[in-house]
All heavy atoms as an XYZ file, in Angstrom:
777
protein
N     -21.643    -47.128    -82.201
C     -21.470    -47.350    -80.781
C     -22.366    -46.425    -79.955
O     -22.992    -46.820    -79.006
C     -20.035    -47.093    -80.380
C     -19.035    -48.149    -80.866
S     -17.282    -47.824    -80.519
C     -17.283    -47.973    -78.724
N     -22.442    -45.164    -80.405
C     -23.260    -44.166    -79.728
C     -24.750    -44.560    -79.828
O     -25.536    -44.309    -79.009
C     -23.037    -42.825    -80.270
C     -23.622    -41.624    -79.536
C     -23.194    -41.538    -78.107
C     -23.287    -40.291    -80.234
N     -25.083    -45.188    -80.937
C     -26.454    -45.600    -81.127
C     -26.865    -46.718    -80.177
O     -28.056    -46.727    -79.768
C     -26.601    -46.109    -82.634
C     -28.016    -46.442    -83.012
C     -28.175    -46.696    -84.484
C     -27.345    -47.907    -84.918
N     -27.692    -48.343    -86.284
N     -26.006    -47.543    -79.826
C     -26.300    -48.635    -78.894
C     -26.447    -48.189    -77.413
O     -27.324    -48.745    -76.654
C     -25.287    -49.748    -78.931
C     -25.367    -50.554    -80.185
O     -26.391    -50.457    -80.903
O     -24.381    -51.275    -80.521
N     -25.735    -47.183    -77.012
C     -25.826    -46.739    -75.600
C     -25.740    -45.182    -75.614
O     -24.790    -44.574    -75.219
C     -24.628    -47.259    -74.768
C     -24.716    -48.792    -74.661
C     -23.699    -49.349    -73.787
N     -24.100    -49.070    -72.434
C     -23.360    -49.448    -71.354
N     -22.251    -50.121    -71.556
N     -23.743    -49.194    -70.174
N     -26.850    -44.578    -76.068
C     -26.803    -43.066    -76.262
C     -26.823    -42.282    -74.975
O     -26.250    -41.236    -74.910
C     -28.049    -42.852    -77.080
C     -28.977    -43.957    -76.798
C     -28.104    -45.116    -76.500
N     -27.498    -42.730    -73.930
C     -27.729    -41.941    -72.794
C     -26.516    -41.907    -71.863
O     -25.945    -40.920    -71.478
C     -28.979    -42.342    -72.009
C     -29.159    -41.549    -70.728
C     -30.220    -42.204    -72.837
N     -25.990    -43.094    -71.424
C     -24.950    -43.220    -70.455
C     -23.577    -43.506    -71.033
O     -22.601    -43.388    -70.400
C     -25.303    -44.322    -69.403
C     -26.583    -43.997    -68.604
S     -26.393    -42.530    -67.574
C     -25.325    -43.185    -66.282
N     -23.492    -43.984    -72.262
C     -22.239    -44.285    -72.878
C     -21.671    -45.582    -72.350
O     -22.353    -46.361    -71.634
N     -20.413    -45.813    -72.682
C     -19.713    -47.067    -72.266
C     -18.884    -46.897    -71.025
O     -18.386    -47.861    -70.456
C     -18.832    -47.560    -73.415
C     -19.630    -48.182    -74.532
C     -20.018    -47.477    -75.619
C     -20.038    -49.580    -74.429
C     -20.751    -47.996    -76.609
C     -20.770    -50.121    -75.457
C     -21.132    -49.338    -76.528
N     -18.689    -45.669    -70.622
C     -17.873    -45.464    -69.380
C     -16.548    -44.799    -69.827
O     -16.037    -44.960    -70.899
N     -15.985    -44.067    -68.816
C     -14.716    -43.331    -69.088
C     -13.658    -44.284    -69.490
O     -13.367    -45.289    -68.817
C     -14.336    -42.576    -67.798
C     -13.079    -41.782    -67.982
C     -13.051    -40.677    -68.747
C     -11.871    -42.225    -67.388
C     -11.871    -39.972    -68.947
C     -10.718    -41.512    -67.577
C     -10.726    -40.440    -68.394
O      -9.564    -39.674    -68.554
N     -12.958    -43.953    -70.565
C     -11.769    -44.644    -71.125
C     -12.155    -46.096    -71.544
O     -11.275    -46.970    -71.459
C     -10.675    -44.637    -70.084
C      -9.321    -44.826    -70.772
O      -9.198    -44.461    -71.948
O      -8.337    -45.329    -70.099
N     -13.348    -46.310    -72.006
C     -13.835    -47.646    -72.411
C     -14.011    -47.702    -73.939
O     -14.452    -48.667    -74.486
C     -15.075    -48.067    -71.753
C     -15.022    -48.028    -70.255
C     -14.039    -49.036    -69.620
N     -14.327    -50.355    -70.089
C     -13.466    -51.364    -70.073
N     -12.297    -51.206    -69.516
N     -13.781    -52.550    -70.473
N     -13.538    -46.639    -74.623
C     -13.704    -46.634    -76.098
C     -12.885    -47.745    -76.728
O     -13.369    -48.462    -77.613
C     -13.261    -45.243    -76.610
C     -13.333    -45.227    -78.181
C     -14.473    -44.881    -78.761
C     -12.206    -45.416    -78.917
C     -14.574    -44.881    -80.163
C     -12.259    -45.367    -80.295
C     -13.402    -45.116    -80.938
N     -11.711    -47.847    -76.304
C     -10.705    -48.785    -76.897
C     -11.249    -50.216    -76.848
O     -11.338    -50.926    -77.861
C      -9.394    -48.741    -76.239
C      -8.434    -49.794    -76.661
N      -7.882    -49.826    -77.897
C      -7.955    -50.900    -76.022
C      -7.096    -50.859    -77.993
N      -7.087    -51.576    -76.918
N     -11.671    -50.741    -75.722
C     -12.093    -52.115    -75.620
C     -13.402    -52.353    -76.362
O     -13.574    -53.416    -76.983
C     -12.266    -52.543    -74.151
O     -13.194    -51.628    -73.522
N     -14.292    -51.424    -76.366
C     -15.565    -51.603    -77.070
C     -15.442    -51.427    -78.541
O     -16.172    -52.089    -79.342
C     -16.633    -50.665    -76.481
C     -17.045    -51.096    -75.105
O     -17.603    -52.153    -74.909
N     -16.731    -50.349    -74.069
N     -14.601    -50.496    -79.015
C     -14.399    -50.376    -80.403
C     -13.877    -51.560    -81.111
O     -14.274    -51.920    -82.226
C     -13.442    -49.125    -80.672
C     -13.205    -48.911    -82.169
C     -14.143    -48.294    -82.931
C     -12.021    -49.379    -82.747
C     -13.923    -48.107    -84.309
C     -11.853    -49.233    -84.118
C     -12.768    -48.551    -84.840
O     -12.569    -48.366    -86.178
N     -12.966    -52.295    -80.475
C     -12.468    -53.489    -81.029
C     -13.560    -54.532    -81.273
O     -13.554    -55.268    -82.300
C     -11.333    -54.032    -80.178
C     -10.213    -53.096    -80.016
S      -9.531    -52.369    -81.524
C      -8.722    -53.784    -82.248
N     -14.527    -54.600    -80.396
C     -15.648    -55.557    -80.570
C     -16.531    -55.092    -81.742
O     -16.950    -55.950    -82.573
C     -16.511    -55.600    -79.263
C     -15.814    -56.190    -78.062
C     -16.722    -56.016    -76.849
C     -15.531    -57.595    -78.267
N     -16.829    -53.824    -81.885
C     -17.556    -53.279    -83.014
C     -16.877    -53.490    -84.252
O     -17.440    -53.804    -85.291
C     -17.992    -51.843    -82.699
C     -19.135    -51.634    -81.832
C     -18.972    -51.703    -80.436
C     -20.368    -51.524    -82.334
C     -20.028    -51.543    -79.601
C     -21.492    -51.311    -81.489
C     -21.326    -51.370    -80.128
O     -22.357    -51.218    -79.315
N     -15.544    -53.307    -84.274
C     -14.782    -53.475    -85.474
C     -14.805    -54.981    -85.922
O     -15.030    -55.244    -87.090
C     -13.350    -53.053    -85.237
C     -12.483    -53.088    -86.483
C     -11.093    -52.668    -86.186
O     -10.570    -52.794    -85.130
N     -10.437    -52.040    -87.185
N     -14.705    -55.934    -85.014
C     -14.776    -57.348    -85.365
C     -16.164    -57.725    -85.885
O     -16.257    -58.452    -86.850
C     -14.373    -58.160    -84.221
O     -15.316    -58.082    -83.175
N     -17.212    -57.130    -85.320
C     -18.529    -57.389    -85.796
C     -18.693    -56.833    -87.269
O     -19.385    -57.476    -88.046
C     -19.572    -56.786    -84.868
C     -19.780    -57.495    -83.564
C     -20.761    -56.737    -82.665
O     -21.448    -55.816    -83.082
O     -20.741    -57.089    -81.499
N     -18.187    -55.656    -87.459
C     -18.265    -55.096    -88.786
C     -17.579    -56.021    -89.852
O     -18.161    -56.236    -90.896
C     -17.628    -53.713    -88.767
C     -17.606    -53.052    -90.182
C     -18.741    -52.449    -90.689
C     -16.468    -53.126    -90.999
C     -18.737    -51.885    -91.971
C     -16.452    -52.568    -92.225
C     -17.642    -51.954    -92.716
O     -17.563    -51.406    -93.953
N     -16.431    -56.472    -89.534
C     -15.723    -57.286    -90.471
C     -16.383    -58.700    -90.660
O     -16.216    -59.288    -91.700
C     -14.229    -57.438    -90.116
C     -13.479    -56.178    -90.327
C     -12.649    -55.652    -89.353
C     -13.581    -55.539    -91.519
C     -11.927    -54.501    -89.564
C     -12.874    -54.323    -91.761
C     -12.071    -53.832    -90.770
N     -17.081    -59.162    -89.658
C     -17.807    -60.396    -89.862
C     -19.013    -60.220    -90.843
O     -19.270    -61.108    -91.626
C     -18.367    -60.911    -88.542
C     -17.304    -61.482    -87.627
C     -17.856    -61.937    -86.308
O     -19.042    -61.904    -86.104
O     -17.018    -62.278    -85.409
N     -19.651    -59.067    -90.747
C     -20.783    -58.782    -91.641
C     -20.360    -58.357    -93.038
O     -20.981    -58.754    -93.979
C     -21.626    -57.636    -91.010
C     -22.388    -58.020    -89.830
C     -23.226    -56.906    -89.311
C     -23.860    -57.182    -87.995
N     -24.532    -56.050    -87.383
N     -19.295    -57.582    -93.143
C     -18.811    -57.061    -94.406
C     -17.396    -57.647    -94.706
O     -16.467    -57.314    -94.056
C     -18.678    -55.543    -94.400
C     -19.963    -54.923    -93.992
N     -20.255    -54.584    -92.725
C     -21.052    -54.487    -94.715
C     -21.488    -54.047    -92.603
N     -21.934    -53.917    -93.860
N     -17.363    -58.561    -95.614
C     -16.134    -59.237    -95.946
C     -15.289    -58.380    -96.890
O     -15.160    -58.717    -98.112
C     -16.409    -60.624    -96.510
C     -15.183    -61.511    -96.535
O     -14.168    -61.136    -95.965
N     -15.291    -62.604    -97.168
N     -14.662    -57.331    -96.354
C     -13.917    -56.409    -97.152
C     -12.415    -56.586    -96.808
O     -11.950    -56.064    -95.804
C     -14.387    -54.999    -96.906
C     -13.770    -53.997    -97.901
O     -12.721    -54.252    -98.497
N     -14.447    -52.867    -98.056
N     -11.677    -57.205    -97.685
C     -10.301    -57.535    -97.341
C      -9.416    -56.270    -97.309
O      -8.571    -56.144    -96.468
C      -9.722    -58.477    -98.423
C     -10.550    -59.787    -98.429
C      -8.226    -58.760    -98.169
C     -10.483    -60.571    -97.141
N      -9.683    -55.320    -98.172
C      -8.883    -54.086    -98.160
C      -8.985    -53.327    -96.811
O      -8.037    -52.937    -96.268
C      -9.378    -53.081    -99.312
C      -8.751    -53.394   -100.620
C      -9.241    -52.327   -101.563
C      -8.383    -52.304   -102.861
N      -8.895    -51.305   -103.748
N     -10.250    -53.191    -96.338
C     -10.414    -52.505    -95.048
C      -9.866    -53.381    -93.858
O      -9.320    -52.780    -92.951
C     -11.860    -52.201    -94.871
C     -12.387    -51.080    -95.774
S     -14.076    -50.696    -95.413
C     -13.952    -49.838    -93.884
N      -9.951    -54.657    -93.972
C      -9.438    -55.457    -92.888
C      -7.939    -55.385    -92.769
O      -7.438    -55.402    -91.664
C      -9.904    -56.916    -93.092
N      -7.295    -55.231    -93.911
C      -5.839    -55.113    -93.887
C      -5.366    -53.750    -93.288
O      -4.341    -53.680    -92.690
C      -5.232    -55.296    -95.296
C      -5.347    -56.700    -95.871
C      -4.868    -56.699    -97.337
C      -4.591    -57.684    -95.061
N      -6.181    -52.705    -93.446
C      -5.864    -51.398    -92.905
C      -6.326    -51.279    -91.434
O      -5.843    -50.339    -90.763
C      -6.519    -50.356    -93.707
C      -5.837    -50.059    -95.026
C      -6.293    -48.787    -95.583
N      -6.832    -49.128    -96.902
C      -7.703    -48.350    -97.619
N      -8.081    -47.263    -97.130
N      -8.079    -48.721    -98.796
N      -7.177    -52.107    -90.945
C      -7.708    -52.021    -89.605
C      -6.622    -52.294    -88.666
O      -5.705    -53.085    -88.865
C      -8.828    -52.997    -89.436
N      -6.664    -51.575    -87.543
C      -5.641    -51.751    -86.548
C      -6.228    -51.686    -85.121
O      -7.427    -51.661    -84.934
N      -5.298    -51.599    -84.223
C      -5.678    -51.509    -82.786
C      -5.911    -50.037    -82.481
O      -4.995    -49.332    -82.072
C      -4.496    -52.083    -81.982
C      -4.893    -52.300    -80.570
O      -6.053    -52.027    -80.165
N      -3.992    -52.746    -79.714
N      -7.140    -49.568    -82.630
C      -7.449    -48.197    -82.457
C      -7.745    -47.932    -80.984
O      -8.692    -48.530    -80.438
C      -8.696    -47.822    -83.294
O      -8.301    -48.079    -84.641
C      -8.962    -46.305    -83.226
N      -7.040    -47.030    -80.389
C      -7.205    -46.717    -78.923
C      -8.083    -45.456    -78.776
O      -8.726    -45.352    -77.738
C      -5.903    -46.529    -78.268
N      -8.158    -44.603    -79.716
C      -8.865    -43.325    -79.636
C      -9.658    -43.078    -80.914
O      -9.295    -43.472    -81.973
C      -7.901    -42.168    -79.406
C      -7.027    -42.401    -78.146
C      -5.695    -42.774    -78.278
C      -7.529    -42.211    -76.871
C      -4.884    -43.013    -77.170
C      -6.799    -42.437    -75.793
C      -5.464    -42.792    -75.962
O      -4.686    -43.064    -74.786
N     -10.785    -42.389    -80.728
C     -11.584    -41.965    -81.876
C     -10.862    -40.920    -82.692
O      -9.839    -40.326    -82.200
C     -12.940    -41.462    -81.393
N     -11.355    -40.583    -83.808
C     -10.670    -39.572    -84.621
C     -10.931    -38.164    -84.238
O     -10.319    -37.210    -84.718
C     -10.994    -39.754    -86.112
C     -12.500    -39.609    -86.443
C     -13.051    -38.387    -86.691
C     -13.341    -40.728    -86.430
C     -14.361    -38.291    -87.002
C     -14.662    -40.669    -86.764
C     -15.196    -39.411    -86.962
N     -11.864    -37.972    -83.309
C     -12.020    -36.621    -82.708
C     -12.495    -36.674    -81.281
O     -13.144    -37.661    -80.835
C     -12.901    -35.708    -83.551
C     -14.286    -36.183    -83.613
O     -14.901    -36.721    -82.705
N     -14.992    -35.915    -84.764
N     -12.214    -35.716    -80.500
C     -12.466    -35.700    -79.075
C     -13.961    -35.719    -78.705
O     -14.401    -36.453    -77.840
C     -11.751    -34.551    -78.362
C     -10.276    -34.668    -78.357
C      -9.821    -35.848    -77.513
O     -10.410    -36.135    -76.456
O      -8.884    -36.506    -77.957
N     -14.789    -34.849    -79.446
C     -16.198    -34.833    -79.054
C     -16.892    -36.239    -79.316
O     -17.753    -36.627    -78.542
C     -16.856    -33.755    -79.989
C     -15.725    -32.895    -80.295
C     -14.509    -33.757    -80.300
N     -16.487    -36.889    -80.412
C     -17.042    -38.227    -80.666
C     -16.661    -39.210    -79.621
O     -17.492    -39.946    -79.058
C     -16.621    -38.708    -82.033
C     -17.054    -40.106    -82.370
C     -18.541    -40.207    -82.528
C     -16.406    -40.544    -83.651
N     -15.440    -39.256    -79.194
C     -14.942    -40.140    -78.192
C     -15.632    -39.856    -76.845
O     -16.069    -40.739    -76.126
C     -13.451    -40.112    -77.981
C     -12.949    -41.117    -77.026
C     -11.489    -41.353    -77.102
O     -10.848    -41.072    -78.093
N     -10.899    -41.882    -76.020
N     -15.685    -38.608    -76.483
C     -16.339    -38.192    -75.207
C     -17.764    -38.595    -75.206
O     -18.272    -39.125    -74.211
C     -16.219    -36.687    -75.012
C     -16.644    -36.292    -73.624
C     -15.779    -36.280    -72.550
C     -17.957    -35.853    -73.403
C     -16.178    -35.904    -71.297
C     -18.355    -35.440    -72.138
C     -17.455    -35.509    -71.051
N     -18.501    -38.491    -76.328
C     -19.901    -38.871    -76.417
C     -20.083    -40.347    -76.334
O     -21.003    -40.822    -75.649
C     -20.478    -38.386    -77.706
O     -20.462    -36.998    -77.772
N     -19.217    -41.115    -76.979
C     -19.296    -42.575    -76.904
C     -19.013    -43.055    -75.500
O     -19.701    -43.926    -74.931
C     -18.284    -43.219    -77.914
C     -18.188    -44.702    -77.655
C     -18.832    -43.022    -79.307
N     -18.036    -42.451    -74.813
C     -17.681    -42.920    -73.425
C     -18.665    -42.454    -72.387
O     -18.919    -43.210    -71.483
C     -16.269    -42.408    -73.118
C     -15.177    -43.080    -73.913
C     -13.832    -42.602    -73.579
O     -13.708    -41.499    -72.836
O     -12.838    -43.174    -73.997
N     -19.178    -41.246    -72.537
C     -20.027    -40.636    -71.480
C     -21.460    -40.479    -71.817
O     -22.289    -40.096    -70.980
C     -19.428    -39.311    -71.033
C     -18.017    -39.504    -70.506
O     -17.824    -40.146    -69.520
N     -17.082    -38.917    -71.199
N     -21.827    -40.711    -73.102
C     -23.203    -40.610    -73.527
C     -23.673    -39.119    -73.656
O     -22.882    -38.194    -73.410
N     -24.876    -38.993    -74.059
C     -25.465    -37.642    -74.235
C     -25.572    -36.974    -72.893
O     -25.393    -35.725    -72.773
C     -26.894    -37.780    -74.922
C     -26.738    -38.500    -76.275
C     -27.559    -36.409    -75.064
C     -25.784    -37.809    -77.263
N     -25.831    -37.709    -71.856
C     -25.935    -37.115    -70.476
C     -24.573    -36.500    -70.140
O     -24.533    -35.373    -69.619
C     -26.342    -38.186    -69.462
C     -26.520    -37.711    -68.021
C     -27.644    -36.726    -67.941
C     -26.802    -38.879    -67.150
N     -23.499    -37.229    -70.280
C     -22.177    -36.726    -69.933
C     -21.806    -35.473    -70.802
O     -21.219    -34.524    -70.334
N     -22.176    -35.539    -72.053
C     -21.899    -34.425    -72.984
C     -22.679    -33.232    -72.573
O     -22.157    -32.075    -72.570
C     -22.175    -34.818    -74.451
C     -21.888    -33.770    -75.477
C     -20.373    -33.521    -75.516
C     -22.418    -34.220    -76.819
N     -23.948    -33.374    -72.115
C     -24.750    -32.290    -71.673
C     -24.174    -31.633    -70.469
O     -24.167    -30.417    -70.297
C     -26.175    -32.727    -71.404
O     -26.791    -33.323    -72.534
N     -23.680    -32.458    -69.516
C     -23.120    -31.919    -68.260
C     -21.845    -31.108    -68.647
O     -21.616    -30.080    -68.064
C     -22.815    -33.076    -67.282
C     -24.151    -33.646    -66.767
C     -21.947    -32.597    -66.158
C     -23.976    -34.846    -66.010
N     -21.022    -31.671    -69.521
C     -19.754    -30.978    -69.926
C     -20.151    -29.659    -70.558
O     -19.520    -28.609    -70.248
C     -18.982    -31.847    -70.917
C     -17.752    -31.099    -71.490
C     -16.711    -30.884    -70.476
C     -17.190    -31.899    -72.636
N     -21.102    -29.599    -71.439
C     -21.506    -28.357    -72.081
C     -22.077    -27.360    -71.078
O     -21.752    -26.125    -71.191
C     -22.484    -28.603    -73.187
C     -21.933    -29.398    -74.401
C     -23.011    -29.708    -75.436
C     -20.807    -28.648    -75.037
N     -22.790    -27.832    -70.067
C     -23.340    -26.956    -69.021
C     -22.189    -26.360    -68.224
O     -22.134    -25.168    -67.942
C     -24.281    -27.731    -68.161
C     -25.075    -26.994    -67.126
C     -25.978    -25.967    -67.832
C     -25.870    -27.900    -66.256
N     -21.216    -27.139    -67.835
C     -20.077    -26.637    -67.072
C     -19.301    -25.627    -67.942
O     -18.944    -24.570    -67.402
C     -19.159    -27.815    -66.669
C     -17.818    -27.323    -66.129
C     -19.865    -28.646    -65.586
N     -19.081    -25.930    -69.148
C     -18.351    -24.983    -70.003
C     -19.165    -23.639    -70.208
O     -18.574    -22.610    -70.233
C     -18.095    -25.597    -71.422
C     -17.006    -26.703    -71.416
C     -16.967    -27.346    -72.798
C     -15.714    -26.161    -70.951
N     -20.464    -23.785    -70.281
C     -21.298    -22.594    -70.401
C     -21.104    -21.696    -69.198
O     -20.926    -20.474    -69.279
C     -22.749    -23.006    -70.497
C     -23.754    -21.862    -70.381
C     -23.946    -20.993    -71.399
C     -24.485    -21.670    -69.233
C     -24.810    -19.921    -71.280
C     -25.304    -20.658    -69.056
C     -25.501    -19.764    -70.068
O     -26.344    -18.726    -69.892
N     -21.156    -22.337    -67.981
C     -21.024    -21.512    -66.798
C     -19.622    -20.943    -66.631
O     -19.438    -19.866    -66.121
C     -21.402    -22.298    -65.520
C     -22.895    -22.316    -65.369
C     -23.616    -23.455    -65.562
C     -23.558    -21.134    -64.912
C     -24.937    -23.483    -65.339
C     -24.907    -21.184    -64.773
C     -25.633    -22.315    -64.961
N     -18.593    -21.708    -67.070
C     -17.217    -21.202    -66.935
C     -16.852    -20.143    -67.927
O     -16.113    -19.251    -67.677
C     -16.248    -22.416    -66.993
C     -16.255    -23.303    -65.791
C     -15.311    -24.452    -65.999
C     -15.861    -22.530    -64.530
N     -17.336    -20.256    -69.120
C     -16.928    -19.440    -70.205
C     -17.900    -18.302    -70.428
O     -17.553    -17.095    -70.421
C     -16.689    -20.169    -71.543
C     -15.562    -21.157    -71.389
C     -16.461    -19.263    -72.717
C     -15.435    -22.133    -72.488
N     -19.164    -18.590    -70.683
C     -20.177    -17.552    -71.034
C     -20.620    -16.725    -69.802
O     -20.667    -15.537    -69.792
C     -21.453    -18.165    -71.637
C     -21.070    -19.037    -72.869
C     -22.477    -17.141    -71.994
C     -20.409    -18.304    -74.009
N     -20.970    -17.437    -68.705
C     -21.474    -16.733    -67.540
C     -20.400    -16.292    -66.552
O     -20.670    -15.838    -65.490
C     -22.470    -17.658    -66.815
C     -23.683    -17.951    -67.613
C     -24.992    -17.738    -66.985
N     -25.057    -17.000    -65.799
C     -25.768    -17.326    -64.729
N     -26.379    -18.540    -64.723
N     -25.805    -16.626    -63.702
N     -19.099    -16.480    -66.867
C     -18.076    -16.151    -65.894
C     -18.143    -14.691    -65.481
O     -17.906    -14.383    -64.339
C     -16.704    -16.473    -66.547
C     -15.580    -16.231    -65.574
C     -14.252    -16.669    -66.122
N     -13.264    -16.459    -65.144
C     -12.036    -16.527    -65.323
N     -11.521    -16.863    -66.536
N     -11.158    -16.378    -64.381
N     -18.405    -13.796    -66.397
C     -18.443    -12.406    -66.087
C     -19.643    -11.990    -65.281
O     -19.682    -10.993    -64.579
N     -20.743    -12.830    -65.322
C     -21.979    -12.488    -64.625
C     -22.061    -13.056    -63.244
O     -22.900    -12.630    -62.445
C     -23.196    -12.905    -65.385
O     -23.209    -14.301    -65.607
C     -23.260    -12.209    -66.780
N     -21.239    -14.065    -62.920
C     -21.273    -14.682    -61.570
C     -20.497    -13.771    -60.626
O     -19.421    -13.279    -60.986
C     -20.646    -16.110    -61.640
C     -21.413    -17.155    -62.388
C     -20.655    -18.463    -62.415
C     -22.781    -17.353    -61.760
N     -21.013    -13.636    -59.482
C     -20.296    -12.828    -58.422
C     -19.459    -13.823    -57.638
O     -19.720    -14.964    -57.426
C     -21.380    -12.215    -57.555
C     -22.215    -11.203    -58.366
C     -23.248    -10.553    -57.502
C     -24.025     -9.570    -58.370
N     -25.332     -9.324    -57.841
N     -18.408    -13.283    -57.039
C     -17.425    -14.075    -56.344
C     -17.988    -14.703    -55.067
O     -17.487    -15.742    -54.682
C     -16.199    -13.247    -56.000
C     -15.346    -12.870    -57.216
C     -14.102    -12.237    -56.841
O     -13.635    -12.416    -55.726
O     -13.553    -11.536    -57.740
N     -19.066    -14.268    -54.511
C     -19.572    -14.867    -53.301
C     -20.664    -15.908    -53.614
O     -21.241    -16.435    -52.660
C     -20.088    -13.758    -52.336
C     -21.210    -12.943    -53.004
O     -21.544    -13.056    -54.166
N     -21.691    -12.009    -52.192
N     -20.972    -16.158    -54.843
C     -21.993    -17.154    -55.150
C     -21.394    -18.596    -55.070
O     -20.244    -18.776    -55.416
C     -22.508    -16.987    -56.617
C     -23.411    -15.750    -56.832
C     -23.994    -15.684    -58.203
O     -24.207    -16.759    -58.821
O     -24.172    -14.580    -58.647
N     -22.161    -19.511    -54.513
C     -21.648    -20.809    -54.350
C     -21.191    -21.532    -55.637
O     -20.178    -22.211    -55.660
C     -22.777    -21.637    -53.698
C     -23.737    -20.560    -53.189
C     -23.486    -19.359    -54.001
N     -21.908    -21.341    -56.735
C     -21.497    -21.936    -58.002
C     -20.162    -21.486    -58.470
O     -19.311    -22.219    -58.931
C     -22.582    -21.658    -59.069
C     -22.287    -22.265    -60.420
C     -22.313    -23.780    -60.333
C     -23.397    -21.843    -61.419
N     -19.920    -20.148    -58.312
C     -18.644    -19.603    -58.712
C     -17.506    -20.151    -57.829
O     -16.469    -20.573    -58.350
C     -18.713    -18.083    -58.530
C     -17.375    -17.374    -58.854
C     -17.086    -17.066    -60.192
C     -16.451    -17.057    -57.934
C     -15.941    -16.415    -60.513
C     -15.287    -16.494    -58.216
C     -14.975    -16.148    -59.536
O     -13.807    -15.551    -59.855
N     -17.733    -20.225    -56.544
C     -16.734    -20.784    -55.685
C     -16.426    -22.275    -55.964
O     -15.241    -22.647    -55.962
C     -17.226    -20.608    -54.198
C     -17.201    -19.121    -53.793
C     -17.898    -18.973    -52.436
O     -18.174    -19.987    -51.744
O     -18.031    -17.827    -51.966
N     -17.453    -23.035    -56.213
C     -17.284    -24.423    -56.581
C     -16.518    -24.573    -57.894
O     -15.521    -25.430    -57.945
C     -18.582    -25.189    -56.667
C     -19.242    -25.424    -55.364
S     -20.833    -26.295    -55.317
C     -21.250    -26.741    -56.971
N     -16.879    -23.832    -58.829
C     -16.180    -23.883    -60.183
C     -14.751    -23.501    -60.056
O     -13.848    -24.162    -60.642
C     -16.946    -23.059    -61.202
N     -14.438    -22.461    -59.391
C     -13.078    -21.938    -59.277
C     -12.264    -22.894    -58.402
O     -11.068    -23.174    -58.749
C     -13.083    -20.529    -58.629
C     -13.610    -19.488    -59.558
S     -12.792    -19.388    -61.183
C     -14.064    -19.922    -62.239
N     -12.855    -23.505    -57.386
C     -12.099    -24.490    -56.534
C     -11.763    -25.764    -57.378
O     -10.657    -26.262    -57.196
C     -12.899    -24.811    -55.320
N     -12.629    -26.170    -58.256
C     -12.438    -27.397    -59.022
C     -11.536    -27.172    -60.170
O     -10.646    -28.046    -60.440
C     -13.802    -27.898    -59.480
C     -13.719    -29.200    -60.185
C     -13.262    -30.366    -59.270
O     -13.509    -30.291    -58.050
O     -12.508    -31.232    -59.779
N     -11.659    -26.085    -60.896
C     -10.973    -25.954    -62.163
C      -9.721    -25.106    -62.121
O      -8.982    -24.973    -63.063
C     -11.898    -25.497    -63.240
C     -12.997    -26.419    -63.560
C     -14.233    -26.280    -63.156
C     -12.672    -27.582    -64.281
C     -15.236    -27.227    -63.414
C     -13.637    -28.539    -64.594
C     -14.910    -28.350    -64.144
N      -9.489    -24.397    -60.988
C      -8.383    -23.502    -60.887
C      -7.376    -23.953    -59.795
O      -6.957    -23.165    -59.016
C      -8.815    -22.075    -60.737
S      -9.846    -21.455    -62.003
N      -7.124    -25.163    -59.735
C      -6.189    -25.703    -58.686
C      -4.836    -25.372    -59.031
O      -4.271    -25.400    -60.024
C      -6.376    -27.185    -58.534
C      -7.638    -27.621    -58.043
C      -7.742    -29.074    -57.909
N      -9.083    -29.487    -57.637
C      -9.444    -30.708    -57.205
N      -8.464    -31.606    -57.008
N     -10.625    -30.975    -56.949
């Protein structure tokens, strides 16, 4: 899924609907009865970074990592009167 839409992804909370399409395409190509019997209605990926990347693409993942960098790594170096610090604190510390 990530290979088909790497930059922008499928959109927030769209993993479930798109995964079912990819799952059906896989079973059409590979006639594996054992796997088909175990397949189910999967709403979430098996890990958060994978699901976030599929939904938001590499662009969304980069933005998330940038925000985390400024909140965690640079938190001690930002001064309280800087606009970036004020925006981050207003958004994440409600």
